[in-house]
C-alpha positions as CSV (number, residue, x, y, z in Angstrom):
1,M,0.0,0.0,0.0
2,S,1.4,3.4,-0.7
3,L,2.4,5.9,1.8
4,K,-0.7,8.2,0.2
5,G,-3.0,5.3,0.8
6,I,-2.1,4.7,4.4
7,N,-2.5,8.5,5.1
8,A,-5.9,8.4,3.6
9,Y,-7.1,5.4,5.5
10,K,-5.5,7.1,8.9
11,K,-7.7,10.3,8.1
12,G,-10.7,8.5,7.5
13,N,-10.1,6.5,10.7
14,L,-9.6,9.9,12.7
15,K,-12.9,11.3,11.2
16,E,-14.7,8.5,12.3
17,E,-13.2,8.6,15.8
18,V,-14.0,12.1,16.2
19,A,-17.4,11.7,15.1
20,T,-18.0,9.0,17.7
21,A,-16.2,10.5,20.7
22,D,-17.8,12.1,23.7
23,P,-16.3,15.5,24.9
24,H,-13.7,13.8,27.2
25,K,-12.5,11.7,24.5
26,L,-12.2,14.5,22.3
27,T,-10.2,16.7,24.7
28,L,-7.8,13.7,25.2
29,M,-7.6,13.5,21.7
30,L,-6.6,17.0,21.2
31,M,-4.1,17.0,24.2
32,Q,-2.3,13.9,22.4
33,G,-2.7,15.9,18.9
34,S,-0.6,18.9,20.6
35,L,2.0,16.5,22.1
36,D,2.3,14.9,18.8
37,R,2.8,18.5,17.0
38,I,5.1,19.5,19.6
39,A,7.4,16.3,19.2
40,Y,7.2,16.7,15.4
41,A,8.3,20.5,15.9
42,K,11.3,19.4,17.9
43,G,12.5,17.0,15.2
44,A,12.1,19.6,12.6
45,M,14.0,22.2,14.5
46,E,16.6,19.5,15.2
47,R,16.6,19.1,11.4
48,K,16.6,22.8,10.9
49,D,13.3,22.1,8.5
50,F,12.1,25.5,9.8
51,V,9.2,25.5,7.4
52,S,7.8,22.4,8.9
53,K,8.8,23.5,12.7
54,A,6.5,26.6,12.0
55,E,3.7,24.6,10.9
56,Y,3.8,21.9,13.7
57,I,4.2,24.7,16.3
58,S,1.4,26.7,14.7
59,K,-0.9,23.4,14.9
60,A,0.1,22.8,18.5
61,S,-0.9,26.3,19.5
62,S,-3.9,26.0,17.5
63,I,-5.0,23.2,19.5
64,I,-4.0,24.6,22.8
65,L,-6.1,27.7,22.2
66,H,-8.8,25.6,21.3
67,L,-8.5,23.8,24.8
68,R,-8.1,27.2,26.3
69,D,-11.0,28.5,24.7
70,T,-13.5,25.9,25.3
71,L,-12.8,25.7,29.2
72,D,-16.0,26.3,31.2
73,R,-14.5,28.8,33.9
74,E,-17.8,29.4,35.4
75,I,-18.4,25.8,36.1
76,G,-14.8,25.1,36.7
77,G,-14.0,27.7,39.0
78,E,-10.7,27.9,40.5
79,F,-9.4,25.0,38.6
80,A,-10.4,26.2,35.0
81,E,-9.1,29.6,35.5
82,N,-5.5,27.9,36.4
83,L,-5.9,25.8,33.7
84,F,-6.7,28.6,31.5
85,A,-3.5,30.5,32.7
86,L,-1.3,27.4,32.2
87,Y,-2.7,27.1,28.6
88,D,-1.8,30.7,27.9
89,Y,1.7,29.8,29.5
90,F,1.8,27.2,26.9
91,I,1.0,29.3,24.0
92,D,3.7,32.0,25.3
93,R,6.4,29.3,25.2
94,L,5.6,27.7,21.9
95,N,5.7,31.2,20.5
96,Y,9.2,31.6,22.2
97,A,10.4,28.3,21.0
98,H,9.4,29.5,17.3
99,V,11.2,32.6,17.3
100,N,14.2,31.6,19.1
101,N,14.5,28.1,18.0
102,E,14.5,27.0,21.6
103,I,14.2,23.2,21.7
104,R,14.1,23.4,25.8
105,C,10.8,25.3,25.7
106,L,9.3,22.9,23.4
107,D,10.6,20.2,25.9
108,E,8.8,22.4,28.7
109,V,5.4,22.4,27.2
110,Y,5.7,18.8,26.4
111,N,6.8,17.7,29.8
112,L,4.0,20.2,31.4
113,L,1.0,19.0,29.2
114,S,2.0,15.3,29.2
115,P,1.0,14.9,32.8
116,I,-2.2,16.8,32.2
117,K,-3.1,14.5,29.4
118,D,-2.3,11.5,31.6
119,A,-4.6,12.7,34.6
120,W,-7.2,13.2,32.1
121,A,-7.3,9.9,30.8
122,Q,-7.3,8.6,34.4
123,I,-10.7,10.0,35.2
124,P,-13.2,7.4,36.0
125,Q,-16.2,6.6,33.8
126,E,-18.5,7.4,36.9
127,A,-17.0,10.9,37.1
128,K,-17.4,11.6,33.6
129,L,-21.0,10.8,33.5
130,E,-21.7,13.1,36.5
131,A,-19.8,15.9,35.2
132,F,-21.6,15.6,31.6
133,E,-25.2,15.2,33.8
134,K,-24.2,18.4,35.7
135,Q,-23.4,20.4,32.8
136,G,-26.4,19.3,31.2
137,R,-28.4,20.4,34.0
138,D,-26.7,23.7,34.4
139,R,-27.1,24.6,30.5
140,A,-31.1,23.6,31.1
141,A,-31.3,26.0,34.1
142,M,-30.0,28.9,32.1
């Protein structure tokens, strides 16, 4: 099978996975996507492939912006506010890494985001269901 065929299969599989994912799974996928793009950017930076580096950092930043902007700070309270500020910090560090070709900044963001993603993946199913139900009740009350 050609590389083009493999990539088309992966893309179709990803679209199907996104279409059937719950909000928790989508957030997990976005976090992993950002980590992947940061790793790709690091490789591109090491190879001095600055065009690819810029593309990957831009994609990672866009994903983190989306994660930041979809936080419900009203429901999430202080935790959501802190996560919002942390996502802002990630974006600043990614921008700095891009402008200054600083691999250590990419490593910093990767090493800070990775345990957040791991913790997100460990949320028990019961807690996810409870959060979705509460969110639905809160939206209905508005």
